[in-house]
C-alpha positions in Angstrom: 0.0 0.0 0.1 2.8 2.4 0.5 3.7 2.4 -3.0 0.2 3.9 -3.8 -0.6 6.0 -0.9 -3.3 7.8 -2.5 -5.5 4.9 -3.3 -8.3 3.9 -1.1 -7.4 1.1 1.3 -10.0 -1.4 -0.7 -8.9 -0.6 -3.9 -6.0 -2.9 -4.3 -7.7 -6.0 -2.7 -10.3 -5.3 -5.3 -7.9 -5.4 -8.2 -6.3 -8.6 -6.7 -9.8 -10.0 -6.7 -10.5 -9.1 -10.4 -7.3 -10.2 -11.4 -7.8 -13.9 -9.9 -11.2 -14.0 -11.1 -10.0 -13.4 -14.7 -7.3 -15.9 -14.3 -9.7 -18.7 -13.1 -12.3 -17.7 -15.7 -9.6 -17.9 -18.4 -8.6 -21.1 -17.0 -12.2 -22.4 -17.2 -13.0 -21.4 -20.8 -9.3 -22.3 -22.1 -8.6 -18.8 -23.7 -5.0 -18.4 -22.8 -4.2 -15.5 -24.8 -6.2 -16.8 -28.0 -3.9 -20.0 -28.3 -6.1 -23.1 -28.2 -3.2 -25.2 -28.4 -2.1 -24.1 -24.6 -5.5 -25.3 -23.3 -4.5 -28.8 -24.6 -1.7 -28.9 -22.5 -2.0 -31.8 -19.7 -2.0 -29.5 -16.8 -4.6 -27.0 -18.2 -6.6 -29.4 -20.1 -8.5 -30.5 -16.9 -9.2 -26.8 -15.9 -11.3 -26.2 -18.9 -15.2 -26.7 -18.6 -16.5 -28.1 -21.9 -19.5 -26.0 -21.9 -17.6 -22.9 -21.4 -14.8 -23.8 -23.9 -13.9 -20.5 -25.8 -13.0 -22.5 -28.8 -15.5 -25.0 -28.9 -18.6 -24.6 -31.3 -22.0 -24.2 -30.2 -21.3 -22.8 -26.7 -22.3 -19.2 -27.5 -25.8 -19.9 -26.3 -24.4 -21.3 -22.9 -22.7 -18.2 -22.3 -25.4 -16.0 -23.3 -27.7 -18.0 -21.0 -25.0 -17.7 -18.2 -24.7 -13.9 -18.7 -28.6 -13.3 -18.4 -28.9 -15.6 -15.5 -26.1 -13.5 -13.6 -28.2 -10.3 -14.6 -31.5 -12.2 -13.1 -29.7 -12.9 -9.9 -28.3 -9.3 -9.7 -31.5 -7.9 -10.1 -33.2 -10.3 -7.8 -30.8 -9.1 -5.2 -31.9 -5.6 -5.6 -35.4 -6.3 -5.1 -34.9 -8.7 -2.2 -32.9 -5.5 -0.7 -35.7 -3.3 -1.5 -38.1 -5.7 0.3 -35.9 -5.8 3.4 -35.8 -1.9 3.3 -39.5 -1.7 3.2 -40.4 -4.3 5.7 -44.1 -3.7 5.0 -46.8 -4.7 2.7 -44.9 -2.8 -0.1 -42.4 -5.7 0.3 -44.9 -7.7 -1.4 -44.8 -5.4 -4.4 -40.9 -5.7 -4.4 -41.5 -9.2 -4.7 -43.9 -8.9 -7.6 -41.2 -6.9 -9.3 -39.0 -9.8 -8.7 -41.3 -12.1 -10.8 -41.1 -9.4 -13.4 -37.6 -9.6 -13.6 -37.8 -13.4 -14.1 -40.5 -12.8 -16.7 -37.9 -10.7 -18.3 -35.2 -13.4 -18.1 -37.5 -16.0 -19.5 -38.2 -13.5 -22.4 -34.5 -12.8 -23.2 -33.6 -16.5 -23.3 -36.5 -17.1 -25.7 -35.6 -14.4 -28.1 -31.8 -14.6 -28.0 -31.3 -18.4 -27.4 -34.4 -19.7 -28.6 -35.1 -21.6 -25.5 -38.0 -21.5 -23.0 -41.6 -20.1 -23.6 -43.2 -16.8 -23.9 -46.4 -18.0 -22.1 -44.4 -18.7 -19.0 -42.8 -14.9 -19.1 -46.4 -13.7 -19.7 -47.7 -15.5 -16.7 -44.8 -14.4 -14.4 -45.1 -10.6 -15.6 -49.1 -10.7 -14.8 -48.5 -12.6 -11.4 -45.8 -9.9 -10.6 -48.0 -6.8 -11.8 -50.8 -8.0 -9.7 -48.6 -8.0 -6.7 -47.4 -4.5 -7.6 -50.9 -3.1 -8.0 -52.3 -4.7 -5.0 -49.2 -3.7 -2.6 -47.2 -1.0 -4.5 -49.1 1.9 -3.0 -49.8 0.7 0.4 -48.2 3.7 2.2 -50.8 3.9 4.8 -54.5 4.4 5.1 -57.2 2.4 3.6 -56.0 -0.8 1.8 -58.7 -0.3 -0.9 -57.5 3.2 -1.7 -54.0 1.9 -1.9 -55.3 -0.7 -4.4 -56.8 2.4 -6.3 -53.8 4.2 -6.4 -52.0 1.0 -7.8 -54.5 0.8 -10.6 -53.9 4.5 -11.6 -50.2 3.7 -11.6 -50.5 0.6 -13.9 -49.7 2.3 -17.2 -46.5 3.5 -15.5 -45.8 0.2 -14.1 -46.4 -1.6 -17.4 -43.7 0.7 -18.9 -41.4 -0.1 -16.1 -42.1 -3.9 -16.6 -41.2 -3.6 -20.4 -37.9 -1.6 -19.5 -37.1 -4.8 -17.2 -36.6 -6.6 -20.6 -34.1 -3.9 -21.8 -32.2 -4.0 -18.4 -32.0 -7.9 -18.6 -30.7 -7.7 -22.2 -28.2 -5.1 -21.2 -26.4 -7.8 -19.2 -25.6 -9.4 -22.8 -22.7 -6.9 -22.8 -20.6 -9.1 -20.8 -20.8 -11.9 -23.3 -19.8 -9.3 -25.8 -16.9 -8.0 -24.0 -15.6 -11.5 -23.6 -16.2 -12.5 -27.4 -14.5 -9.3 -28.3 -11.5 -10.0 -26.2 -11.0 -13.5 -27.7 -11.3 -12.1 -31.3 -8.7 -9.2 -30.5 -6.4 -11.8 -29.3 -6.8 -14.5 -32.0 -6.5 -11.5 -34.6 -3.1 -10.6 -33.3 -1.8 -14.1 -33.1 -2.8 -14.4 -36.9 -1.0 -11.1 -37.3 2.1 -12.3 -35.9 2.0 -15.8 -37.6 1.5 -13.8 -40.9 4.7 -11.9 -40.1 6.4 -15.1 -39.2 9.5 -16.3 -37.3 11.8 -17.1 -40.4 14.4 -14.5 -39.5 15.8 -12.5 -36.6 13.9 -9.3 -37.7 10.7 -11.1 -38.6 10.7 -13.0 -35.3 11.2 -9.5 -33.5 8.3 -8.1 -35.4 6.1 -10.8 -34.6 7.1 -10.8 -30.7 6.4 -7.3 -30.7 3.0 -7.6 -32.1 2.0 -10.4 -29.7 3.5 -8.1 -26.8 1.6 -4.9 -27.9 -1.5 -6.6 -29.1 -2.0 -8.4 -26.0 -1.1 -5.7 -23.7 -3.7 -3.4 -25.4 -6.2 -6.3 -25.0 -5.6 -6.7 -21.2 -5.9 -2.8 -20.8 -9.2 -2.9 -22.7 -10.5 -5.9 -20.7 -9.7 -3.9 -17.5 -11.4 -0.8 -18.7 -14.4 -2.9 -19.9 -14.7 -4.5 -16.3 -14.6 -1.0 -14.8 -17.0 0.7 -17.2 -19.6 -2.0 -17.5 -19.3 -2.9 -14.0 -20.2 0.3 -12.9 -22.8 0.8 -15.4 -24.5 -2.3 -14.3 -24.5 -1.2 -10.6 -25.1 2.4 -11.0 -27.9 2.1 -13.6 -29.7 -1.4 -13.7 -29.1 -2.4 -10.1 -29.7 1.0 -8.4 -32.7 1.7 -10.6 -34.4 -1.6 -9.4 -33.0 -1.0 -5.9 -34.7 2.5 -6.2 -31.7 4.3 -5.3 -31.0 7.9 -6.5 -27.2 8.7 -7.0 -26.4 12.5 -6.3 -23.6 14.0 -8.3 -21.8 17.3 -9.1 -24.1 19.9 -10.4 -23.5 20.8 -14.3 -21.6 24.0 -14.3 -19.4 23.8 -17.4 -17.8 27.4 -17.0 -17.0 27.0 -13.5 -13.5 25.9 -12.3 -13.0 23.4 -9.5 -10.9 24.1 -6.6 -9.3 22.0 -4.0 -12.0 22.8 -1.6 -14.7 21.0 -4.2 -12.9 17.9 -4.0 -12.7 17.7 -0.3 -15.8 15.8 1.2 -15.4 17.9 4.3 -15.8 21.2 2.6 -19.2 22.9 2.8 -19.7 23.3 -0.9 -18.5 19.7 -1.7 -21.0 17.4 -3.6 -23.0 15.2 -1.2 -22.6 11.5 -1.3 -25.4 9.1 -2.6 -28.2 8.4 -0.4 -27.6 5.2 1.5 -29.9 2.3 0.4 
């Protein structure tokens, strides 16, 4: 930690965790810098999960389903958290929204993978919306009036239910990032092979291509983890948890000072409201 004194205390352990997870995932799908021959080595072959093999045919559907499943679990945790926060009749509405999330999951699997049934998705969505109408507006007073308010809000809730499908499909970006990383690694390997290793100059050029190409790919992968991880947490997850994030007011012609960056200063931006 002394090497990076300005980093928050939990930053480096997070980087270690992400790095270890990347190595474990790479061993499971046998990517190994886009060289399939490496995954065939005796010590590494046992680590590859056949259903996740990056170079096996017809595995894309499995990976798409895995990404959507992670999304469904992620959003389910958001609604379970919201239900725990309410601890009232509104918690039943949160459970209804959880059914809507799984309806979006079934619909996304049907559209993207061709598996499942739309009738199951419609049934889950209808059951979830019934719970939202009955308990979503039970903020006190008459139970019947709460149902009336829920009925009046039904058009908005229908739009929210439809947007849950787009939220679910948004987790497909995890599959897209992995596929792009694989294709970039394979492309640079092919370029190096085209340059060849026949002579000293060619071998140096090919090695430089491999080094620069995979370095750029690793940097893009790290950037993708940060950017898309933040998006999925700050947009999809937080919206389903109903968390509003505060920010710095948009003042394009105002220069920031040191006091603006100090959380203890009176004019500093306020942190996000705790869930």
